C-alpha positions in Angstrom: 97.4 105.2 110.3 100.9 105.8 108.9 102.8 109.1 109.0 102.1 111.3 105.9 104.6 113.5 104.3 103.9 116.7 102.3 106.9 116.5 100.0 109.8 114.4 98.9 112.1 116.6 101.0 109.9 116.3 104.0 109.9 112.5 103.7 113.7 112.1 103.6 114.7 115.0 105.8 115.8 112.8 108.7 118.2 110.7 106.6 121.7 111.5 107.8 125.1 111.6 106.1 126.6 108.1 105.7 123.2 106.3 105.7 122.6 103.1 103.7 119.5 103.3 101.5 117.7 100.7 99.4 115.9 102.3 96.5 113.2 100.5 94.4 113.0 100.5 90.7 114.3 98.9 87.5 115.7 101.5 85.2 113.3 104.3 85.6 110.3 102.1 86.3 108.9 102.1 89.8 111.5 104.6 91.3 110.5 107.0 94.1 111.1 110.1 92.0 110.0 112.7 94.4 111.9 111.2 97.4 115.1 111.1 95.2 114.5 114.8 94.4 114.2 115.4 98.1 117.6 113.8 98.7 119.1 116.1 96.1 117.5 119.1 97.8 118.7 117.9 101.3 122.3 117.6 100.1 122.8 114.5 102.3 126.1 112.9 101.4 128.3 109.8 101.7 125.4 107.5 101.0 125.6 103.8 100.3 122.9 103.0 97.7 121.5 99.5 97.2 119.5 99.4 94.0 119.3 97.4 90.8 120.9 100.3 88.8 121.8 104.0 89.2 119.3 105.6 87.0 120.3 107.8 84.0 122.5 110.9 83.9 119.7 113.4 84.3 117.0 111.5 86.3 116.5 109.1 89.2 119.6 108.1 91.2 121.7 109.7 88.5 120.9 113.1 90.0 122.6 112.0 93.3 125.6 110.8 91.4 125.9 114.2 89.6 125.9 115.9 93.0 128.5 113.4 94.4 126.1 112.4 97.2 126.8 108.7 96.7 129.9 107.1 98.3 129.2 103.5 97.3 126.8 101.8 94.9 125.7 98.2 95.3 123.8 97.0 92.2 123.6 94.8 89.2 123.4 97.0 86.1 125.0 100.4 85.3 125.0 100.5 81.5 122.8 103.7 81.0 124.8 106.2 83.1 127.9 107.8 81.6 128.6 109.8 84.9 128.6 106.5 86.7 131.3 105.2 84.4 133.3 108.4 84.8 133.2 108.4 88.6 134.2 104.7 88.8 137.2 105.2 86.4 138.2 108.3 88.3 138.2 106.5 91.7 135.4 108.8 93.0 132.8 106.0 93.5 133.1 102.6 95.2 131.0 99.9 93.4 129.9 96.4 94.2 128.4 94.7 91.2 126.3 91.7 91.9 124.5 89.2 89.6 120.9 90.4 89.4 119.3 87.2 90.8 121.8 87.2 93.7 121.1 90.9 94.4 117.4 90.2 94.6 117.9 87.2 96.9 120.3 89.1 99.2 117.7 91.8 99.6 114.9 89.2 100.1 117.0 87.4 102.6 117.6 90.6 104.6 113.8 91.2 104.8 113.1 87.6 105.8 115.7 87.5 108.5 118.0 85.0 106.7 121.6 86.1 107.3 123.2 84.2 104.4 122.6 81.6 101.7 124.5 79.6 99.1 124.1 80.1 95.4 125.9 78.8 92.3 125.8 82.2 90.6 129.3 83.6 90.3 131.3 80.5 91.3 134.7 80.5 89.6 134.5 84.3 88.9 135.6 87.5 90.6 132.2 87.5 92.3 133.3 84.6 94.4 136.8 85.9 95.3 137.4 85.9 99.1 134.0 84.2 99.8 133.3 80.8 101.4 132.3 78.0 99.0 130.9 74.6 99.6 129.9 71.6 97.5 126.3 70.3 97.7 125.4 67.2 95.7 128.5 67.5 93.7 128.0 71.2 92.7 130.0 74.2 94.1 128.1 77.1 95.7 129.3 80.4 97.1 128.1 82.0 100.3 126.3 85.3 100.0 125.3 87.5 102.9 121.9 89.3 103.2 121.6 93.0 102.6 120.0 95.5 105.0 119.4 99.2 104.9 118.8 102.1 107.3 116.0 103.3 105.0 114.1 101.7 102.1 112.6 104.1 99.6 110.0 102.5 97.4 107.3 103.4 94.9 103.8 102.0 94.7 100.6 102.7 92.8 98.2 102.8 95.7 98.1 102.7 99.5 95.5 102.8 102.2 95.9 104.7 105.4 97.4 101.6 107.1 100.2 101.5 104.5 99.1 98.4 102.6 100.6 98.8 99.1 99.6 97.8 95.6 102.2 98.1 92.8 101.4 98.8 89.1 102.5 96.1 86.7 106.3 96.2 86.2 106.8 98.6 89.1 106.4 95.4 91.1 110.1 94.7 90.5 112.5 95.2 93.4 110.0 97.3 95.4 108.3 94.5 97.4 111.5 92.9 98.7 113.1 96.2 99.4 110.1 97.3 101.4 110.8 94.4 103.9 114.6 94.9 104.2 114.9 98.5 105.6 114.7 99.5 109.2 112.5 102.3 108.1 110.4 102.0 104.9 109.0 105.1 103.2 106.6 104.6 100.3 105.8 107.1 97.6 102.4 106.4 96.1 100.1 107.8 93.4 97.0 107.9 95.6 96.0 107.0 99.2 92.6 105.5 99.9 90.8 104.8 103.2 91.7 101.7 105.1 89.4 98.9 104.0 89.0 100.1 100.4 91.8 97.9 99.0 91.0 94.2 98.2 93.1 92.3 100.7 93.8 89.6 98.2 95.5 92.2 95.9 97.8 93.8 98.5 101.5 93.2 97.5 103.2 94.7 100.6 101.4 94.6 104.0 101.4 97.9 105.9 103.4 96.4 108.8 106.5 97.0 106.7 105.8 100.7 106.0 106.4 103.6 108.4 105.6 106.6 106.2 103.7 107.6 103.1 104.1 110.3 100.5 101.3 110.9 98.0 102.9 112.2 94.8 102.5 112.0 91.0 105.3 110.7 88.7 106.7 112.2 85.6 107.2 108.7 84.3 110.2 109.4 82.0 111.1 106.9 79.4 114.7 105.6 79.8 115.3 104.7 76.2 112.7 105.5 73.6 112.7 103.3 70.5 110.3 103.4 67.5 109.9 101.2 64.5 110.2 102.4 60.9 107.0 102.6 59.0 
């Protein structure tokens, strides 16, 4: 049975200043909303965040940006956040932009215990500056190092008491690989069932990767609403 938390603040209360966090999600899909709000409430600062993107101005990781709680952002897409752009241009935020496939593989490698790997993505661009390159079968590759975190904060649809997780549709984006790459993984889930109730063949993340659970509903905001003309 995993440790249960009563609130987002309770779940993240032990995260210290200067910690490195991996945060699940793709846009606003599959983000641990309540744990992010808990970080805002805790006022923890100087965080290094590893996530696909940094949310929007008024939700998700964008709330931490607004509070100047993030020191460095490691991600692959930042196009929906004006405050992100402002802080980068003002020199207030350190940023490492990574091709999305490379980001995913660096996280996966961290969880799998693979320290580094070669990829063709970014060869001949700023992405490869200062990095080792090698030629395999006549093609050049750049060496990329795995990513790790002190804490992984993820969002799942369902969990049992043993921490086995099931994700809902596209919320199964970066969450499974992030779950494996943190020293401590905290999962925010919509509902928790008794151990044995989940179909073992449908479990996406085994409970061995998870140290704590927070049962919480989501607001499920829409990042960019578009409608067609009638």
